[in-house]
C-alpha positions, -999 to +999 in steps of 0.1 A: +155-738+335+162-739+372+138-762+390+154-756+424+135-727+438+143-704+467+116-702+494+107-667+503+083-653+530+068-620+517+052-593+536+020-575+524+025-558+491+005-530+474-001-526+437-019-505+411-029-522+379-055-535+356-071-570+352-091-592+329-109-625+332-095-651+309-086-688+305-057-705+289-077-712+258-089-677+256-056-659+267-061-621+268-027-614+283-015-593+254-047-573+254-043-567+292-006-554+288-016-534+258-040-515+280-016-512+310+017-502+294+008-469+278-006-456+311+021-470+335+038-437+338+007-422+355+015-443+385+033-424+411+049-436+443+062-468+427+084-490+449+104-504+420+107-505+382+096-542+380+063-552+365+041-581+380+019-604+360-004-619+386-030-646+385-059-651+409-072-686+405-107-698+418-106-724+446-098-758+433-086-744+399-057-769+397-076-799+413-102-798+386-080-783+359-093-776+325-077-752+300-110-733+296-114-726+333-114-688+340-092-670+362-083-632+368-051-619+355-035-586+366-008-563+351+006-545+381+032-522+394+041-521+431+034-490+450+037-475+485+010-485+509-003-448+508-006-440+472-027-420+448-058-436+433-059-432+395-090-435+374-088-467+352-064-485+376-075-508+405-058-514+438-046-549+446-032-561+480-011-592+480-013-608+515+018-621+532+029-657+527+054-682+515+065-685+480+087-709+460+105-687+435+119-701+403+143-684+379+132-687+343+150-679+311+132-682+278+101-673+259+071-662+282+049-683+258+067-716+268+044-733+294+066-762+299+082-746+330+048-746+347+042-782+338+076-790+353+069-771+385+035-787+390+043-822+380+079-826+391+093-801+415+062-792+438+052-828+446+087-838+457+095-805+475+080-809+509+057-780+502+022-780+488+003-755+467-015-727+485-046-710+475-032-675+469-022-655+439+006-667+416+028-641+399+057-634+376+082-606+383+095-590+351+125-569+358+154-554+339+164-587+321+128-593+309+124-590+271+091-598+256+092-625+231+129-631+234+146-664+242+171-646+263+144-631+285+146-637+323+119-635+349+110-649+383+079-672+388+064-670+422+043-699+433+023-698+466+033-727+489+027-741+524+051-763+543+042-800+537 
């Protein structure tokens, strides 16, 4: 596990996808992806073949953290700004901003990486957590439920 992130400034990104409300205790991630994956080929004008697992947390979610606090989780694919709307999918626009990007290799069910990021790396990095969506990018090396799986974890940050 690599705890030294690269810092990336992103421009606005456009997505099509599906979302569900959930908590860490009532995790509905598998249900969300089971709905999204069979229909993904309906999405035209895609920008790349990567999939995005994105979380929108309410204000102060981490300050008053409880595992039963709800947030919105998205299964997304990046599309061109001008894209066709598809019934059953929702548009999502990710605003520009600064992100700390962590390379992760291992099971996606292992939450230790997030504990390490928030308790060790972020507090000593010179950056603070920003109130914007968090996401994971699952590219060619991503393999569901496989210890050899690789993905990127994108955490929104502000300069300290």
